[in-house]
C-alpha positions as CSV (number, residue, x, y, z in Angstrom):
1,M,-3.5,-4.8,19.0
2,Q,-3.5,-5.4,15.2
3,N,-7.1,-4.2,15.1
4,S,-6.5,-1.1,17.3
5,P,-6.8,2.2,15.4
6,N,-3.4,3.1,16.7
7,S,-1.8,0.3,14.7
8,N,-2.2,2.6,11.7
9,K,0.8,4.9,11.6
10,I,-1.1,8.0,10.6
11,I,-3.7,7.6,13.4
12,N,-0.9,6.9,15.8
13,L,0.8,10.2,14.9
14,L,-2.4,12.2,15.6
15,S,-2.7,14.1,18.9
16,D,-4.9,12.7,21.6
17,Q,-7.4,15.5,21.1
18,I,-7.8,14.8,17.4
19,Q,-8.1,11.0,18.0
20,E,-10.8,11.8,20.6
21,E,-12.7,14.0,18.1
22,W,-12.5,11.3,15.4
23,S,-13.1,8.1,17.4
24,P,-16.9,8.4,17.4
25,H,-16.8,8.4,13.6
26,F,-14.4,5.4,13.3
27,E,-16.2,2.5,11.5
28,P,-14.3,-0.8,11.7
29,V,-14.6,-2.7,8.5
30,E,-13.3,-6.0,7.1
31,L,-11.9,-5.6,3.6
32,K,-12.1,-8.7,1.3
33,L,-9.4,-9.8,-1.2
34,G,-10.2,-8.2,-4.6
35,Q,-12.6,-5.7,-3.2
36,V,-12.6,-2.4,-5.1
37,L,-12.6,0.7,-2.8
38,Y,-12.2,3.4,-5.4
39,E,-12.9,3.3,-9.2
40,P,-11.9,5.9,-11.8
41,G,-14.6,8.5,-12.2
42,R,-16.5,7.4,-9.1
43,A,-17.0,10.0,-6.3
44,I,-16.5,8.5,-2.8
45,G,-17.1,10.2,0.5
46,H,-15.0,7.9,2.8
47,L,-11.4,7.5,3.7
48,Y,-9.8,4.2,4.8
49,F,-7.0,3.6,7.3
50,P,-5.8,0.1,6.8
51,L,-4.9,-1.9,9.9
52,T,-4.1,-5.4,8.7
53,A,-5.4,-5.0,5.1
54,I,-3.2,-3.9,2.2
55,V,-4.5,-1.9,-0.8
56,S,-3.0,-1.7,-4.3
57,W,-3.3,1.4,-6.4
58,V,-3.6,0.2,-10.0
59,H,-3.6,2.3,-13.2
60,I,-5.6,0.8,-16.0
61,L,-5.1,1.7,-19.6
62,E,-7.8,1.9,-22.3
63,S,-6.5,-1.5,-23.6
64,G,-7.3,-3.1,-20.3
65,A,-3.6,-3.5,-19.4
66,S,-2.8,-2.6,-15.8
67,S,0.1,-1.9,-13.5
68,E,0.4,-1.3,-9.8
69,I,1.8,2.1,-9.0
70,A,1.7,2.0,-5.2
71,I,0.5,0.0,-2.2
72,T,-1.0,1.3,1.1
73,G,-1.1,-0.6,4.3
74,R,-1.0,0.2,8.0
75,E,1.5,3.0,7.4
76,G,-1.0,5.2,5.5
77,I,-4.4,6.2,4.2
78,V,-6.4,5.2,1.2
79,G,-8.1,8.2,-0.5
80,I,-5.5,10.9,0.3
81,Y,-6.4,12.7,-3.0
82,L,-9.8,13.6,-1.5
83,L,-8.0,15.9,0.9
84,M,-6.2,17.6,-2.0
85,G,-9.5,18.9,-3.5
86,A,-10.1,16.1,-6.0
87,A,-13.6,14.5,-6.0
88,Q,-12.4,11.3,-7.8
89,T,-9.3,9.5,-8.9
90,N,-7.9,8.1,-12.2
91,H,-6.7,4.9,-10.4
92,R,-8.4,1.8,-9.0
93,A,-7.9,1.0,-5.3
94,I,-8.2,-2.7,-4.9
95,V,-7.6,-4.9,-1.8
96,Q,-4.5,-6.9,-2.3
97,K,-4.6,-8.5,1.2
98,A,-7.8,-9.1,3.1
99,G,-7.9,-7.6,6.5
100,S,-9.3,-4.9,8.8
101,A,-9.4,-1.2,8.3
102,I,-11.0,1.9,9.8
103,R,-13.4,3.8,7.6
104,I,-14.3,7.4,8.3
105,R,-16.3,10.1,6.5
106,L,-14.3,12.5,4.5
107,S,-16.1,15.5,6.0
108,V,-14.8,14.6,9.5
109,V,-11.1,14.5,8.4
110,L,-11.5,17.4,6.0
111,N,-12.7,19.6,8.9
112,S,-9.5,19.0,10.9
113,F,-7.3,19.2,7.8
114,N,-8.6,22.6,6.8
115,Q,-7.7,24.1,10.1
116,G,-4.1,24.0,9.1
117,N,-2.9,22.3,12.3
118,T,-0.6,19.3,12.8
119,V,-3.2,17.1,11.0
120,Q,-2.5,19.0,7.8
121,K,1.2,18.6,8.4
122,I,0.9,14.8,8.8
123,F,-1.2,14.3,5.7
124,L,1.0,16.5,3.5
125,R,4.1,14.7,4.7
126,Y,2.4,11.4,3.9
127,T,1.5,12.6,0.5
128,Q,5.2,13.3,-0.1
129,T,6.1,9.7,0.8
130,L,3.3,8.3,-1.4
131,L,4.5,10.4,-4.4
132,N,8.0,9.2,-3.8
133,Q,6.7,5.6,-3.9
134,I,4.8,6.2,-7.2
135,S,7.8,7.8,-8.9
136,Q,10.2,5.1,-7.7
137,V,7.9,2.3,-8.8
138,S,7.6,3.9,-12.2
139,V,11.4,4.0,-12.6
140,C,11.7,0.5,-11.3
141,N,9.1,-0.9,-13.8
142,R,11.0,0.8,-16.7
143,H,14.6,0.0,-15.8
144,H,14.8,-3.1,-13.6
145,S,14.4,-6.8,-14.3
146,V,11.2,-8.7,-13.5
147,E,13.0,-10.5,-10.7
148,Q,14.0,-7.3,-9.1
149,Q,10.5,-5.9,-9.4
150,L,9.0,-9.0,-7.9
151,C,11.4,-8.9,-5.0
152,R,10.6,-5.2,-4.4
153,M,6.9,-5.9,-4.4
154,L,7.2,-8.8,-2.0
155,L,9.4,-6.8,0.4
156,L,7.0,-3.8,0.4
157,T,4.2,-6.2,1.2
158,L,6.1,-7.9,4.0
159,D,6.7,-4.4,5.6
160,R,3.0,-4.0,5.9
161,Q,2.1,-7.3,7.6
162,D,3.5,-9.5,10.4
163,S,3.3,-12.8,8.6
164,K,6.0,-14.1,6.2
165,T,3.4,-15.6,4.0
166,I,1.8,-13.5,1.2
167,V,-1.3,-14.6,-0.6
168,L,-0.6,-13.8,-4.3
169,T,-1.0,-16.0,-7.4
170,H,1.5,-15.7,-10.3
171,E,-1.3,-14.3,-12.5
172,L,-2.1,-11.5,-9.9
173,M,1.6,-10.7,-9.5
174,A,2.0,-10.4,-13.3
175,N,-1.1,-8.1,-13.5
176,L,0.2,-5.9,-10.7
177,L,3.7,-5.6,-12.3
178,G,2.3,-5.2,-15.8
179,V,4.4,-8.0,-17.2
180,R,3.7,-11.5,-18.7
181,R,2.8,-14.3,-16.4
182,E,5.7,-16.4,-17.7
183,G,8.2,-13.8,-16.6
184,V,6.9,-13.8,-13.0
185,T,6.8,-17.6,-13.0
186,H,10.5,-17.9,-14.1
187,A,11.6,-15.3,-11.6
188,A,9.7,-17.0,-8.8
189,H,11.2,-20.4,-9.7
190,R,14.7,-19.0,-9.5
191,L,14.0,-17.6,-6.0
192,M,12.5,-20.9,-5.0
193,N,15.4,-22.9,-6.3
194,E,17.7,-20.8,-4.1
195,N,15.4,-21.4,-1.0
196,I,14.5,-17.7,-0.8
197,L,10.8,-18.4,-1.4
198,H,8.4,-21.3,-1.0
199,Y,5.3,-21.2,-3.2
200,S,2.2,-23.4,-2.8
201,R,-1.3,-22.8,-4.2
202,G,-1.1,-19.0,-4.2
203,N,0.7,-18.7,-0.9
204,I,4.2,-17.3,-1.1
205,T,6.3,-17.8,2.1
206,V,9.5,-15.8,2.3
207,L,12.1,-18.1,3.8
208,D,15.1,-15.6,3.7
209,S,14.1,-11.9,3.7
210,K,17.8,-10.8,3.7
211,A,18.5,-12.8,0.6
212,L,15.4,-11.3,-1.0
213,E,16.7,-7.8,-0.2
214,D,20.0,-8.7,-1.8
215,R,18.2,-9.7,-5.0
216,T,16.1,-6.6,-5.4
217,C,17.1,-3.2,-6.7
218,E,17.7,0.1,-4.8
219,C,14.1,1.1,-5.3
220,Y,13.0,-0.9,-2.3
221,S,15.4,0.8,0.1
222,V,14.5,4.3,-1.3
223,I,10.8,3.7,-0.7
224,S,11.2,2.0,2.7
225,R,13.6,4.7,3.9
226,E,11.1,7.4,3.0
227,Y,8.3,5.7,4.9
228,D,10.6,5.2,8.0
229,N,11.3,9.0,7.9
230,F,7.5,9.6,7.8
231,T,6.6,7.4,10.7
232,N,9.4,8.9,12.8
233,M,8.5,12.5,12.0
234,P,8.1,14.9,15.0
235,C,4.6,16.3,15.5
């Protein structure tokens, strides 16, 4: 069931009629860790619906410094900006967790979206949840500690997968959070010493997710609550 198109929340919200119209255009793909799906300034003609894969949206400055502004997993779609009239993005979409996804041509989705039916309602509501995540992450990165940010990032990743083990190195976590590697290492060691996490060779296993929630800031609950509202929306 993990690789079923309906394991993606947006596809699952679509009517049977729309799913039937789109299904001949569904292209199952396997996304590799580190694979770049979208690059600033590059026009792309496909959308991705992650099933087991997780994709990070990263903003890169002229200096080369970067920071993750949002993640997308089985709850959403990668490339939503293409439905809003933009031909390209200012951010990089890079696969944070390898896994499966459904790829579909933009023209297929755009045809349904422009009809102004429930498809448009679903995608516009998803856009609201994504903007909420971006704004909340921006505030979190500015006002909360590295440990709180790390906990928030790990929890949001857990919500988008079934396993309690996350494949992330300290260096990658630091790049995603836009902080020094030493700060991430110290924060991770504190959580390991309290038996909240176990870390081995780039594999982070969450031993106590409740304790992890207690150590994070309010940003996690704000983001997760918004996505819960989206997935439970009436159609």
